[in-house]
VEXKOLPA-13854 format. One line per field, with one value per residue (C-alpha): residue number from 1; residue in three letters; y, x, z. Coordinates in pm, whole numbers, plus 50000, padded with zeros to 5 digits. Layout:
# VEXKOLPA-13854
n (NUM;...)
res (ala;...)
v (Y;...)
u (X;...)
w (Z;...)
# end
This chain:
# VEXKOLPA-13854
n (1;2;3;4;5;6;7;8;9;10;11;12;13;14;15;16;17;18;19;20;21;22;23;24;25;26;27;28;29;30;31;32;33;34;35;36;37;38;39;40;41;42;43;44;45;46;47;48;49;50;51;52;53;54;55;56;57;58;59;60;61;62;63;64;65;66;67;68;69;70;71;72;73;74;75;76;77;78;79;80;81;82;83;84;85;86;87;88;89;90;91;92;93;94;95;96;97;98;99;100;101;102;103;104;105;106;107;108;109;110;111;112;113;114;115;116;117;118;119;120;121;122;123;124;125;126;127;128;129;130;131;132;133;134;135;136;137;138;139;140;141;142;143;144;145;146;147;148;149;150;151;152;153;154;155;156;157;158;159;160;161;162;163;164;165;166;167;168;169;170;171;172;173;174;175;176;177;178;179;180;181;182;183;184;185;186;187;188;189;190;191;192;193;194;195;196;197;198;199;200;201;202;203;204;205;206;207;208;209;210;211;212;213;214;215;216;217;218;219;220;221;222;223;224;225;226;227;228;229;230;231;232;233;234;235;236;237;238;239;240;241;242;243;244;245;246;247;248;249;250;251;252;253;254;255;256;257;258;259;260;261;262;263;264;265;266;267;268;269;270;271;272;273;274;275;276;277;278;279;280;281;282;283;284;285;286;287;288;289;290;291;292;293;294;295;296;297;298;299;300;301;302;303;304;305;306;307;308;309;310;311;312;313;314;315;316;317;318;319;320;321;322;323;324;325;326;327;328;329;330;331;332;333;334;335;336;337;338;339;340;341;342;343;344;345;346;347;348;349;350;351;352;353;354;355;356;357;358;359;360;361;362;363;364;365;366;367;368;369;370;371;372;373;374;375;376;377;378;379;380;381;382;383;384;385;386;387;388;389;390;391;392;393;394;395;396;397;398;399;400;401;402;403;404;405;406;407;408;409;410;411;412;413;414;415;416;417;418;419;420;421;422;423;424;425;426;427;428;429;430;431;432;433;434;435;436;437;438;439;440;441;442;443;444;445;446;447;448;449;450;451;452;453;454;455;456;457;458;459;460;461;462;463;464;465;466;467;468;469;470;471;472;473;474;475;476;477;478;479;480;481;482;483;484;485;486;487;488;489;490;491;492;493;494;495;496;497;498;499;500;501;502;503;504;505;506;507;508;509;510;511;512;513;514;515;516;517;518;519;520;521;522;523;524;525;526;527;528;529)
res (met;thr;ala;arg;leu;arg;arg;met;val;cys;val;trp;phe;pro;his;leu;pro;ile;glu;arg;leu;thr;gln;glu;arg;leu;arg;ala;gly;his;ala;pro;pro;pro;ala;lys;ala;pro;phe;ala;leu;val;gly;ser;asp;thr;his;gly;leu;thr;leu;thr;ala;leu;asn;ile;pro;cys;arg;gln;glu;gly;leu;ser;pro;gly;met;arg;leu;ala;asp;ala;arg;ala;ile;cys;pro;ala;leu;leu;thr;glu;pro;asn;ala;pro;arg;lys;asp;ala;ala;phe;leu;glu;ser;leu;ala;arg;trp;thr;ser;arg;tyr;ser;pro;ser;leu;asn;val;asp;gly;ala;asp;gly;leu;trp;leu;asp;val;thr;gly;val;ala;his;leu;phe;gly;gly;glu;pro;glu;leu;leu;ala;asp;leu;lys;asp;arg;leu;ala;arg;leu;gly;phe;arg;ala;arg;leu;gly;cys;ala;gly;thr;leu;gly;gly;ala;ser;ala;leu;ala;his;phe;ala;arg;arg;ser;pro;ala;ile;ala;ala;pro;asp;thr;leu;pro;asp;thr;leu;ala;pro;tyr;pro;ile;glu;ala;leu;arg;leu;glu;pro;asn;thr;ile;leu;leu;leu;arg;arg;leu;gly;leu;lys;arg;ile;gly;gln;leu;tyr;gly;leu;pro;arg;ala;ser;leu;glu;arg;arg;phe;his;ser;arg;asp;ala;ala;glu;ser;val;leu;arg;arg;leu;asp;glu;ala;leu;gly;arg;arg;asn;glu;thr;his;ala;pro;leu;leu;pro;ala;pro;asp;phe;val;ala;arg;leu;ser;phe;thr;glu;pro;leu;ile;ser;his;asp;gly;val;leu;ala;gly;leu;glu;his;leu;ala;gly;glu;leu;cys;gly;met;leu;ala;arg;ala;arg;ala;gly;ala;arg;arg;val;val;leu;trp;ala;ala;arg;ala;asp;gly;ser;ser;val;ala;leu;glu;ala;gly;leu;ser;ala;pro;ser;ala;thr;ala;ala;his;leu;val;arg;leu;leu;lys;glu;lys;leu;asp;thr;ile;asp;met;gly;phe;gly;val;asp;leu;met;thr;phe;ala;ala;leu;ala;val;asp;asp;leu;ser;pro;glu;gln;thr;ala;leu;ser;ala;ala;ala;arg;lys;pro;gly;pro;glu;lys;leu;ile;asp;ala;leu;ala;ser;arg;leu;gly;ala;arg;thr;val;arg;arg;leu;phe;pro;gln;gln;ser;his;ile;pro;glu;leu;ala;gln;thr;thr;arg;ser;ala;phe;ala;lys;leu;pro;ala;trp;asn;asp;glu;ala;thr;asn;thr;pro;leu;glu;lys;pro;pro;arg;pro;pro;leu;leu;leu;ala;thr;pro;glu;ser;val;thr;val;met;ala;glu;ile;pro;glu;gly;pro;pro;leu;arg;phe;thr;trp;arg;arg;val;asn;arg;arg;val;val;lys;ala;glu;gly;pro;glu;arg;ile;ala;pro;glu;trp;trp;arg;val;phe;asp;gly;ser;pro;pro;gln;arg;thr;arg;asp;tyr;tyr;arg;ile;glu;asp;glu;asp;gly;cys;arg;tyr;trp;val;phe;arg;glu;gly;leu;tyr;gln;glu;arg;asp;glu;val;arg;asp;gly;asp;pro;pro;arg;trp;phe;leu;his;gly;val;phe;pro)
v (14960;15068;15031;15345;15491;15514;15862;15919;16236;16281;16556;16650;16869;17011;17170;16933;16898;17277;17333;17056;17223;17557;17418;17241;17559;17772;17527;17534;17915;17939;18138;17959;17888;18194;18250;18493;18355;18031;17747;17371;17045;16819;16440;16188;15902;15704;16022;16221;16517;16612;16850;16682;16976;17337;17655;17883;18113;17803;17706;18060;18027;17718;17454;17128;16826;16561;16813;16765;17014;17120;17203;17387;17606;17683;17810;17982;18072;18222;17888;17804;17435;17206;16824;16657;16432;16172;15993;16314;16390;16047;16080;16431;16314;16034;16284;16491;16180;16120;16482;16448;16161;16421;16395;16018;15709;15541;15717;15670;15832;15833;15820;16062;16380;16293;16153;15972;15971;15753;15995;15757;15851;16125;16436;16509;16571;16877;16995;16816;16738;17100;17212;16923;16995;17369;17318;17078;17309;17612;17437;17317;17668;17809;17551;17664;17398;17454;17156;17055;16841;16614;16410;16128;15782;15618;15678;15707;15963;16168;16161;16283;16570;16672;16680;16809;16989;17360;17450;17305;17157;16962;16726;16472;16322;15942;15960;16229;16079;15943;16277;16466;16260;16245;16571;16501;16395;16029;16121;16141;15759;15721;15523;15456;15712;15459;15367;15732;15794;15502;15615;15964;15822;15636;15965;15882;16197;16219;15972;15999;15862;15528;15484;15367;15199;14818;14653;14381;14639;14827;14513;14452;14798;14731;14525;14354;14231;14365;14723;14699;14542;14827;15084;14893;14834;15199;15307;15063;15166;15534;15477;15237;14929;14751;14775;14923;14788;15050;14965;15235;15370;15246;14977;15127;14994;14760;14950;15328;15610;15960;16287;16617;16959;17246;17488;17409;17314;17562;17408;17085;17020;16999;16753;16544;16537;16431;16156;16022;16010;15838;15589;15485;15436;15245;15016;14942;14815;14609;14459;14350;14178;14027;14189;14420;14693;14638;14968;15278;15612;15944;16159;16525;16746;17117;17391;17509;17176;17028;16728;16548;16184;16037;15664;15433;15064;14816;14514;14316;14349;14595;14720;14952;15313;15460;15277;15399;15757;15737;15637;15936;16195;16315;16338;16567;16861;16830;16901;17239;17354;17605;17747;17471;17101;17032;16654;16369;16002;15726;15387;15052;14976;14633;14413;14073;13838;13905;13612;13492;13568;13476;13789;13812;13911;14241;14463;14483;14109;14130;14094;14363;14249;14424;14534;14874;14953;14844;15057;15361;15328;15281;15582;15804;15665;15539;15201;15116;15155;14901;14539;14203;13856;13599;13228;13101;12748;12671;12455;12699;12915;13250;13171;13039;13385;13705;14055;14200;14491;14495;14532;14204;13914;13773;13485;13131;12966;12620;12351;12451;12090;11959;12290;12159;12313;12190;11977;12145;12163;12488;12784;13108;13409;13624;13533;13726;13898;13702;13400;13502;13282;13134;12936;12604;12322;12019;11644;11507;11413;11458;11601;11928;12224;12207;12561;12843;13200;13458;13827;13776;13622;13258;13057;12709;12489;12305;12177;12086;11945;11822;11785;11899;11827;12049;11934;12187;12289;12103;12245;12592;12480;12481;12850;12943;12977;12866;12512;12478;12240;12034;12202;12045;12277;12257;12432;12502;12676;12824;12837;13180;13041;13205;12991;12996;12837;12730;12510;12334;12393;12087;11733;11573;11285;11538;11664;11312;11257;11583;11612;11929;12029;12307;12185;12229;12571;12680;12971;13128;13188;13293;13361;13219;13447)
u (91095;90806;90445;90284;90028;89677;89527;89157;88965;88596;88391;88057;87801;87564;87334;87369;86996;86948;87268;87175;86837;87011;87246;86959;86751;87041;87121;86755;86750;86509;86532;86723;86565;86547;86864;86729;86378;86310;86312;86299;86257;85979;85950;85698;85754;85553;85495;85363;85532;85865;86148;86446;86671;86683;86861;87030;86726;86523;86781;86780;86404;86459;86365;86559;86561;86306;86054;85695;85578;85275;85495;85742;85465;85338;85685;85756;85441;85652;85820;85855;85871;85928;85919;86253;86413;86635;86716;86839;87043;87207;87290;87425;87643;87784;87871;88056;88244;88353;88463;88686;88874;89134;89251;89243;89163;88996;88679;88307;87999;87960;87596;87353;87559;87928;88226;88542;88876;89179;89469;89742;90057;89875;89906;90267;90147;89961;90229;90096;89769;89685;89735;89527;89235;89254;89252;88957;88754;88832;88727;88403;88330;88380;88131;87876;87911;87982;88177;88349;88661;88848;89165;89279;89428;89084;88754;88573;88824;88802;88422;88428;88660;88446;88125;88237;88571;88557;88752;88748;88962;89075;89373;89468;89816;89830;89975;89731;89402;89282;89349;89184;88865;88837;88637;88403;88042;87950;87745;88078;88105;87823;87599;87227;86998;86872;87229;87325;87021;87112;87476;87368;87134;87433;87624;87857;87850;88210;88419;88701;88472;88465;88845;88888;88550;88576;88426;88255;88068;87967;87814;87612;87455;87296;86984;87128;87476;87463;87413;87713;87920;87829;87964;88291;88325;88272;88517;88785;88731;88766;89088;89237;89225;89001;88999;88689;88600;88514;88474;88566;88309;88508;88772;89111;89267;89559;89757;89747;90000;89957;90134;90074;90209;90321;90184;89873;89929;89765;89858;89766;90134;90200;89914;90054;90396;90233;90042;90363;90527;90229;90196;90558;90511;90184;90323;90622;90381;90192;90507;90631;90297;90298;89962;89820;89558;89220;89064;89244;89130;89310;89169;89270;89174;89149;89245;88884;88775;88627;88769;88758;88812;88914;88867;88994;88939;89176;89084;89378;89590;89873;90159;90311;90325;90339;90021;89829;89943;89842;89487;89436;89647;89369;89123;89350;89250;88894;89001;88891;89198;88999;89232;89484;89532;89712;89670;89668;89592;89634;89486;89417;89054;89058;89361;89427;89723;89965;89995;90354;90490;90798;90993;91211;91577;91489;91190;91128;91059;90764;90419;90189;89846;89514;89482;89647;89430;89116;89204;89279;88951;88751;88919;88835;88497;88361;88357;88008;88095;88381;88272;88447;88335;88277;88193;87845;87715;87554;87636;87459;87745;87564;87460;87797;87926;87801;87935;88022;88216;88579;88669;88507;88732;88910;88724;88854;88764;88786;88558;88470;88442;88777;88958;89081;89026;88712;88782;88591;88642;88795;88561;88586;88704;88438;88072;87794;87557;87272;87324;87248;87043;87219;87101;87284;87322;87417;87411;87096;87042;87371;87619;87814;87739;87864;87765;87608;87493;87565;87491;87406;87746;87773;88059;88181;88302;88630;88691;88457;88487;88205;87943;87956;87610;87467;87141;86878;86833;86508;86447;86390;86049;85926;86021;85791;86074;86002;86118;86468;86602;86918;87216;87489;87792;88046;88377;88401;88643;88560;88776;88913;89053;88789;88673;88324;88129;87782;87515;87200;86913;86691;86718;86527;86421;86273;86054;85939;85848;85655;85380;85396;85719;85943;86237;86590;86747;87109;87278;87624;87732;88098;88408;88757;89060)
w (84244;84467;84362;84229;84471;84332;84306;84253;84167;84239;84068;84223;84045;84310;84050;83754;83658;83658;83461;83216;83155;83108;82845;82668;82646;82529;82247;82142;82142;82436;82758;83038;83379;83604;83803;84066;84113;84306;84053;84111;83923;84040;84029;84157;84401;84655;84859;84562;84396;84552;84474;84306;84216;84338;84244;84497;84562;84659;84919;85052;85103;85316;85059;85023;84788;84878;85015;84907;84650;84857;85156;84932;84783;85132;85227;84892;84693;84412;84340;83970;83878;83583;83554;83599;83334;83505;83180;83020;83331;83318;82948;83003;83292;83078;82803;83064;83169;82811;82787;83094;82928;82833;83197;83241;83031;83331;83450;83502;83649;84028;84124;83963;84003;84006;83821;83924;83746;83810;83763;83877;83685;83491;83708;83608;83250;83379;83621;83930;84103;84200;83842;83704;83939;83879;83502;83522;83744;83529;83209;83366;83489;83138;83012;83270;83542;83909;84039;84359;84326;84564;84518;84745;84736;84747;84573;84907;85031;84711;84729;85091;84998;84700;84906;85247;85216;85295;84985;84637;84494;84801;84801;85069;85074;85118;85471;85591;85468;85809;85980;85693;85703;86085;86131;85838;85911;85873;85566;85383;85397;85141;85376;85354;85525;85781;85874;85913;86135;86364;86393;86493;86755;86894;86917;86625;86413;86286;86089;86343;86615;86431;86433;86793;86831;86873;86572;86769;86979;86667;86520;86838;86818;86477;86429;86121;86052;85696;85820;86051;85775;85538;85786;85831;85457;85367;85637;85517;85155;85239;85436;85179;85401;85152;84773;84615;84273;84014;83647;83393;83153;82855;82900;82829;82506;82550;82289;82324;82287;82429;82360;82542;82446;82665;82407;82197;81833;81597;81260;81086;81014;81386;81430;81144;81309;81635;81455;81299;81641;81799;81512;81552;81927;81882;81612;81833;82101;81845;81699;82041;82099;81746;81682;81420;81439;81276;81390;81513;81651;81680;81959;81981;82277;82207;82450;82484;82634;82317;82137;81803;81711;81376;81317;81046;80982;80826;80618;80758;81074;81031;81247;80988;81105;80754;80655;80961;80904;80538;80631;80863;80682;80453;80742;80942;80722;80854;81214;81344;81537;81744;82011;81944;82025;82353;82385;82131;82182;81924;82012;81851;81938;81771;81717;81567;81550;81269;81031;80984;80639;80443;80362;80052;80040;79873;79925;79550;79535;79774;79625;79760;79870;79818;80182;80139;79838;80021;80324;80107;79917;80236;80397;80101;79989;80319;80485;80360;79993;79990;80000;79989;79880;80154;80114;80177;80222;79886;79585;79349;79207;79231;79591;79710;79799;79952;80005;80344;80478;80376;80744;80843;80934;80632;80464;80476;80149;80304;80431;80789;80903;80779;80728;80393;80049;79875;79568;79288;78911;78784;78812;78614;78813;78644;78684;78518;78759;78600;78369;78011;77784;77479;77177;77160;76912;77120;77124;77278;77556;77745;77499;77527;77300;76941;76848;77047;76991;77259;77221;76851;76771;76655;76799;76717;77002;76951;77306;77590;77943;78163;78270;78632;78769;79042;79194;79300;79662;79716;80065;79928;79802;80161;80192;79906;79652;79293;79211;79070;78808;78777;78609;78397;78365;78077;78024;77652;77415;77076;76767;76866;77194;77417;77706;77858;78140;78025;78176;78071;78310;78327;78194;77912;78133;78377;78092;78020;78382;78405;78147;77939;78115;77976;77765;77900;77845;77807;77984;77985;78345;78333;78126;78178;78126)
# end
């Protein structure tokens, strides 16, 4: 098998700041910038106020980006200006990059006014590269953006086509890229202004003039070796002789399934059928990798260029398609179909290793765990409303656990140092939120209760085990917490067979040591089943 040739697409927005401001004003219900009057955005630098973005009437008046504002007003007294907002432009460009993810999972911004997309192996889903570029340009135009597009085997070549090709979209076949770029100006190599100025002084104005030039002689003509190396590097990157590193905006998930449709889906039943197909494909990938999904997302692209994403978290790794579909099935009704869904993507954003399990001979003999119930409750009620108990380093029973999100990593109720279960006396599965005071008749000073009154009911103790002594956490005194007292816990059973977990707070000898100290008190902390 031959290696698949890389194909890159570059999208350049010549008027992005103006178009961003137009969209912002329209959403706010305000009048957009004038389209027929000279209008420019102004920024400040070391040279003072300069023009950063212009509309078409400004260019017709002879103005250009980087011109000082005073000179621009001298040429065009009717010039209208507004401060630029580079941070808003960058955020807006990133949102456009996320929107174009319907065409490729690997993409990112390119400078301050462009995007790049890696469409290797993707173009056939749209009917070919010309159809993909035409669809992208048409959708951007309907959204109010004028864009120039280029497609080539390298990012440098695609950028040159987008900026300097006579027609847009422009496509260069892999074997014709050197001939295609030869007549382009050297500015297409994305060089620094000083480097471009020196090349033009040397009479090198076209990319093709660099092809046959000896590299050693080119290095001698530059004052610094780094400048000469930048020219050779950019040339090699544009022609594909050297790889150019480009990190995607969002790393592509390792486990993702995609499904495109020749005709947009207009019903929720069709989306559900697509989800079932994608879930089966995704779970097949997970099963082969012996992994389970902890967080999944269903992304649906609508025919009008908008998109919607539905996410679901899982309390434990799962590679069961039916379970994943069940979590998202109820949310599908919230999707606005618009003009129809023409592309669906189902991905596992977070995965974890599947724990080996012993399966029974029959499915009926399996014991279901709480994970499916937790996932269903979280999907319906919200992830923040479902909590799970996690261990915490403390010998005080009410402080030995805390609640966290049900989607956090499963707790290990073991000693972290030895990874062995802690040897503790039996504890009740049900603890009261706050220990309740009880009246106790007990042997003094260390005996268990003989009788006690809890919630106005007298109970006689027939069996008792203990004590289990828990010392106070003395270091909390330095944090300003009130002083704690020693506890002696007993497991007791009354004459009706009910079992309780009670403790005496404080010792009689402590009272003797502390003058006028409070006497020990008894509390009921939990109930055994």
